[in-house]
C-alpha positions in Angstrom: 76.6 -5.9 94.7 77.4 -3.3 97.4 74.7 -0.7 97.4 76.5 2.5 96.2 73.9 4.8 97.6 74.2 3.3 101.5 77.5 4.1 103.8 79.6 1.0 104.3 78.1 0.8 108.2 74.6 0.9 106.9 73.9 -3.0 107.9 74.5 -2.4 111.4 71.5 0.2 111.9 67.6 0.3 111.6 67.6 4.0 110.6 69.3 6.6 108.6 70.9 9.6 110.5 69.2 12.4 110.8 69.4 14.6 107.8 70.8 17.4 110.4 73.6 15.2 111.7 74.6 14.1 107.7 74.7 17.4 107.1 77.0 18.3 110.4 79.0 15.5 110.6 79.7 15.2 106.9 83.3 16.4 106.7 83.6 16.1 103.0 83.8 19.9 102.1 86.8 20.2 104.6 88.6 17.1 103.9 88.0 16.6 100.0 91.3 18.8 100.1 93.2 15.2 100.8 92.3 13.4 97.8 96.0 12.9 96.7 97.0 11.8 99.8 93.9 9.3 100.5 94.3 8.0 96.7 98.3 8.0 97.6 97.8 6.1 100.6 95.2 3.8 99.6 97.8 2.4 96.3 100.2 2.2 98.7 98.1 0.1 101.4 97.3 -1.9 98.4 100.8 -2.6 96.9 101.5 -3.9 100.4 98.4 -6.1 100.4 99.3 -7.6 97.1 103.1 -8.2 98.2 101.8 -9.9 101.6 99.6 -12.3 99.4 96.6 -10.7 101.7 94.5 -9.7 98.8 94.7 -11.4 95.4 96.9 -9.2 92.9 94.2 -9.5 90.1 92.0 -7.7 92.6 94.9 -5.5 93.5 95.5 -4.3 90.1 92.2 -3.3 89.4 92.2 -1.2 92.7 95.2 0.7 91.6 93.6 1.2 88.3 90.7 2.0 89.7 92.3 4.6 91.9 94.1 6.4 89.2 91.0 6.8 87.1 89.5 8.7 90.2 92.4 10.9 90.5 92.4 12.0 87.3 88.4 12.4 87.2 89.0 14.8 90.4 91.6 16.6 89.1 89.6 17.6 85.8 86.6 18.6 88.0 84.6 15.8 86.8 83.9 13.7 90.0 81.1 14.7 92.3 81.6 14.9 96.1 78.5 13.4 98.1 77.6 14.6 101.5 75.9 11.5 102.3 79.1 9.8 102.0 80.6 11.7 104.8 84.3 11.8 104.0 86.7 12.2 101.4 87.6 8.3 102.3 84.3 6.9 101.8 83.5 9.2 98.5 87.0 7.4 97.0 85.6 4.2 98.3 82.2 4.3 96.6 83.2 5.7 93.5 85.8 2.8 93.0 82.8 0.4 93.2 81.2 2.2 90.7 84.3 1.6 88.3 85.7 -2.0 89.3 82.2 -3.3 90.9 82.9 -5.8 94.1 87.1 -5.6 94.1 86.5 -2.6 95.8 85.9 -4.3 98.6 89.5 -5.9 99.2 90.9 -2.1 99.4 89.9 -1.6 103.2 91.3 -4.7 104.3 93.5 -4.6 107.3 92.8 -0.8 107.6 90.3 1.5 109.6 89.3 4.9 108.8 91.0 5.9 112.1 94.4 5.1 110.8 93.7 6.0 107.3 93.0 9.4 107.9 95.8 10.3 110.5 98.0 9.1 107.5 96.6 11.2 104.7 96.3 14.3 107.2 100.0 13.9 108.4 101.1 13.3 104.5 99.4 16.6 103.7 100.7 18.5 106.6 104.6 17.1 105.5 103.8 18.6 101.8 102.2 21.8 103.6 104.9 22.2 105.5 107.4 22.1 102.6 105.3 24.8 100.5 105.5 27.1 103.7 109.4 26.6 104.0 109.6 27.9 100.2 107.6 30.8 101.0 109.9 31.6 103.6 113.0 31.4 101.6 111.5 33.3 99.2 110.5 36.2 102.1 114.6 35.5 103.4 116.1 36.0 100.0 114.0 39.3 99.5 114.9 40.7 103.1 118.7 40.3 102.1 118.3 41.8 98.8 116.8 44.8 100.2 119.6 44.6 102.9 122.0 44.6 100.7 121.0 47.8 98.8 120.6 49.8 102.5 124.3 48.5 104.2 125.2 51.9 105.0 121.8 53.3 105.0 121.9 54.9 109.0 118.6 54.9 110.7 117.3 55.4 114.6 117.0 52.1 116.6 114.2 52.4 119.0 113.7 51.2 122.4 110.4 51.9 123.9 110.0 53.4 120.6 112.2 56.4 121.8 115.1 57.1 119.8 117.9 54.9 121.3 120.9 54.3 119.1 122.3 54.8 115.2 121.6 51.4 113.6 121.7 50.3 110.0 118.5 49.9 108.1 119.9 47.0 106.6 120.4 45.4 110.4 117.1 46.3 111.4 115.9 44.2 108.3 117.9 41.4 109.1 116.8 41.1 112.8 113.8 39.9 110.5 115.7 37.5 108.8 116.7 35.8 112.2 113.5 35.5 113.2 111.8 34.0 109.7 115.3 31.6 110.1 114.0 30.1 113.5 110.2 30.0 111.7 111.7 27.8 109.2 113.3 25.6 111.6 110.3 25.0 113.6 108.9 23.6 110.4 111.8 21.6 109.7 111.7 20.3 113.6 107.8 19.4 112.9 108.7 17.5 109.4 111.4 15.3 111.5 108.5 14.8 114.6 105.8 13.7 112.1 108.2 11.2 110.6 106.6 8.2 111.9 104.0 6.2 109.6 100.2 5.7 111.2 99.0 3.0 108.2 98.5 -0.1 110.1 97.3 1.1 113.4 93.9 0.4 112.4 90.7 1.2 114.6 93.0 1.4 117.7 95.0 -2.1 118.2 96.9 -2.7 115.2 95.3 -6.1 112.7 95.5 -9.7 112.8 96.7 -9.9 109.3 100.4 -10.4 108.4 101.3 -6.6 107.2 104.5 -5.4 106.7 104.3 -1.8 108.1 108.2 -1.0 107.2 107.1 -1.4 103.2 104.2 1.0 103.4 106.3 3.6 106.2 109.0 3.5 103.4 106.8 4.0 100.4 104.9 6.6 101.9 108.1 8.7 102.6 108.1 8.2 106.4 111.3 7.1 108.5 109.3 4.1 110.5 106.3 2.9 111.8 104.3 4.1 114.6 105.1 2.5 118.1 101.7 2.3 119.3 98.4 1.9 118.1 96.5 3.6 120.7 98.6 6.6 120.6 98.4 6.3 116.6 95.0 6.9 116.0 94.3 9.5 118.8 97.7 11.7 118.3 97.3 15.0 116.8 100.3 16.5 118.4 102.1 17.1 114.8 98.6 19.4 113.9 99.0 21.0 117.2 102.9 21.3 116.2 101.9 23.0 112.7 99.6 25.3 113.8 102.1 26.8 116.7 104.7 27.0 113.8 102.0 29.0 111.9 100.9 30.9 115.0 104.6 32.3 115.7 105.6 33.2 112.2 102.3 34.8 111.8 103.3 36.6 115.0 106.8 37.6 113.6 105.1 38.8 110.8 102.7 41.1 112.3 105.6 42.4 114.1 107.3 43.5 111.2 103.6 44.6 109.8 103.4 46.8 112.9 106.8 48.2 112.5 106.4 49.4 108.9 102.9 50.8 109.8 104.5 52.8 112.3 107.5 53.9 110.0 105.6 54.8 107.5 103.0 57.1 109.3 103.1 61.0 108.9 104.5 60.9 112.4 107.9 58.9 111.4 107.7 59.5 107.5 111.1 56.8 107.5 109.9 54.7 104.7 107.2 54.6 102.1 105.2 52.0 99.6 105.3 51.8 96.4 101.3 52.3 95.2 100.6 48.6 94.4 100.7 48.3 98.4 98.6 51.1 99.0 94.4 51.9 98.8 92.7 55.2 98.9 90.3 56.8 101.3 86.4 56.6 100.3 85.9 59.7 101.4 89.7 61.8 102.0 91.0 62.1 98.4 94.6 62.9 100.0 95.0 58.8 101.6 97.3 56.4 101.0 96.6 53.7 103.7 99.2 50.6 103.9 96.3 48.3 103.9 98.3 45.2 102.8 100.7 45.7 106.3 97.1 45.8 108.4 96.0 43.1 107.1 99.1 41.0 108.1 98.7 42.2 111.2 95.0 41.2 111.8 95.4 37.9 110.1 97.6 36.9 113.2 94.4 36.4 115.2 93.4 33.7 112.7 96.1 31.6 113.0 96.2 32.2 116.9 92.8 31.2 117.1 93.1 28.2 115.5 96.0 26.9 117.2 93.7 27.7 120.4 90.9 26.0 119.1 92.6 22.8 118.5 94.2 22.7 121.9 90.9 23.2 123.6 89.3 20.2 121.7 92.2 18.2 122.5 92.5 19.0 126.1 89.5 16.6 127.1 89.9 13.9 125.0 90.0 10.6 126.7 92.8 8.5 124.5 91.8 6.7 121.1 89.8 8.2 118.4 86.7 10.6 118.7 84.5 12.1 116.1 85.8 15.5 118.0 89.2 15.1 116.0 87.0 15.7 112.4 87.3 19.3 113.0 91.3 19.2 113.5 91.7 19.5 109.5 89.6 22.7 109.0 91.5 24.2 111.5 95.0 23.1 110.0 93.8 23.9 106.6 92.5 27.3 107.5 95.6 28.1 109.5 97.9 27.3 106.6 95.8 29.1 103.8 96.2 32.4 105.9 99.8 32.3 107.0 100.7 31.3 103.1 98.4 34.4 102.1 100.1 36.2 104.9 104.1 35.2 103.6 103.0 36.2 99.8 101.6 40.0 101.1 104.7 40.0 103.2 107.0 39.3 100.3 105.2 41.8 98.1 105.7 44.4 101.2 109.5 44.1 101.3 110.0 44.4 97.5 108.1 47.6 97.5 109.4 48.9 100.9 111.9 52.1 100.1 113.9 54.0 103.1 113.6 58.1 103.2 117.6 58.2 103.6 117.5 61.6 104.4 114.8 61.5 107.0 116.5 58.5 108.8 119.9 60.2 108.8 118.2 63.2 110.1 115.7 61.7 112.8 118.9 59.4 114.1 120.6 62.6 115.0 117.9 63.5 117.2 117.2 62.2 120.6 120.9 62.4 121.8 121.0 58.5 120.4 125.4 58.8 120.6 125.0 60.0 124.3 126.1 56.3 125.1 129.0 56.5 122.3 130.4 59.6 124.4 130.3 57.7 127.7 132.2 54.5 126.1 134.6 57.2 124.6 135.5 58.6 128.2 135.8 54.7 129.3 138.2 53.6 126.7 140.3 56.7 125.8 140.4 58.2 129.3 140.0 55.4 131.4 137.2 56.2 133.6 134.4 54.2 135.2 131.4 53.7 132.9 129.4 54.8 135.6 131.4 58.2 135.6 131.3 58.2 132.1 127.7 57.7 132.2 127.0 60.8 134.5 129.5 63.2 132.4 127.3 62.3 129.3 123.8 63.1 131.2 124.9 66.5 131.6 126.2 67.0 128.0 122.7 65.8 126.9 120.8 68.0 129.4 123.3 70.8 128.4 121.9 69.9 124.4 118.3 69.7 125.3 118.6 73.2 127.2 120.1 74.9 124.5 118.1 73.0 122.0 121.1 71.3 120.1 121.7 68.0 118.3 125.0 66.4 120.3 126.9 66.7 116.7 126.0 70.4 116.9 127.9 70.9 120.1 131.6 72.9 119.8 134.3 71.4 121.2 134.5 73.9 123.7 130.7 73.2 124.6 132.1 69.9 125.5 134.8 70.4 127.6 132.8 72.5 130.0 132.0 68.7 131.5 135.6 67.6 130.5 138.7 69.1 130.1 140.8 66.5 128.6 139.5 66.7 125.2 140.6 67.0 121.7 138.9 67.3 118.5 139.1 64.0 118.1 136.0 63.6 120.4 133.8 65.2 117.6 133.6 62.3 115.2 132.1 60.6 118.2 128.4 62.3 118.0 128.8 61.3 114.2 126.0 59.3 113.7 127.5 56.8 110.8 130.5 56.6 113.0 128.8 55.2 116.0 126.7 52.8 113.7 129.9 51.3 112.5 131.8 51.5 115.8 129.4 48.8 116.8 131.7 45.8 115.9 130.9 43.2 117.9 129.8 39.8 116.5 126.0 40.5 115.9 126.4 44.3 116.0 125.1 47.1 113.5 128.4 47.8 112.0 128.5 47.6 107.9 131.3 45.5 107.9 129.4 42.7 110.5 126.1 43.3 108.1 128.2 42.3 105.0 129.6 39.6 106.7 125.8 38.3 107.4 124.6 38.9 104.7 127.4 36.6 102.7 126.7 34.0 105.3 122.8 34.3 105.0 123.1 34.1 101.0 125.2 30.7 101.4 122.4 29.3 103.7 119.7 30.0 101.2 121.6 28.3 98.1 
């Protein structure tokens, strides 16, 4: 009987590892999260060993039955993870010895922890990518719901945080839908790139056993086996890709949060939040602070940090497996947890935001936001060059500014001081709703365009 209290490689060494190295070198407190993937992959590996008659079927069936028992113990909280056994793989193997005895020794035939861990890790990233895609879908649906209620809500569109042109609040929200759509595609792209099974690469050179990698690939849900055993055990591109996708998504959500913080500020007052999205002050009774939005913005730094850390770990590694790679899982797990929480908070934020429609409309009228519409009118109706029309419109803006008027407050006679050949039809040009709905080019902010896009988006998410 193998000594259940020793490491599998202890027979090669005269002394046990130092206590400090055991503590620092053990990864079980992190990688125990891979237990489902590890048990699943071990069962498939064992099935293949039985199929290829590499191990006796009787021993293989004991292994599979024992692994199922271990899974139930872990799920029920009865399994005790031990730091001295380093990682999830050896913790499960040691427990298997306790349950089925020396038959457990057959399980690791034609396999190394090097290909085992990358297999488990890839499976976890695949599963977690699908979870994040589901959360993205939920957020995108709520953006559509909110946009659908605000197609005709006019707000000022900003460049340089200065009033630029009137836009629909729905159009503004759907800009973030497009960002999240790209985020979702990034995760799908990663799923395609990750779709190669590492199992069978062994330590780094493959194995002399007559294994069937196509069988294990198919059963594990991969498209095909990896092509090069050395690259297989050293590859962490899939972890980098995952953290990159997380970081970009977090950045988009941070921009949304930053927008909302600004638009909710006392200086703008363009949106408000239900109280469940606000907190108070310990000293100022009047305060209602958008803390969830600030947390979304702040936690983006965590996602950036995880990506930067794994890139730094990988940049100096010679090819093949090194202990440096042990820290990859903590970075990916933390990046995933952070983004998942950020998506949940963003979902709540969208559901609980309310546009201040009157304030939006009033602010859209300030800052001479329809000046470009007047220049375009002169080009289309009066056949002026755009640069000539631009100069005339600029003069009207200067006049309105000097007389402390919005453009829609100017009379026809005042406008005709700058271009005589005009009639009352020109006055509608300065109406912000008219301006918004005149932007009918594909992708523009007109209500007609937005309704078409919402219809399109709803079909995409079915």
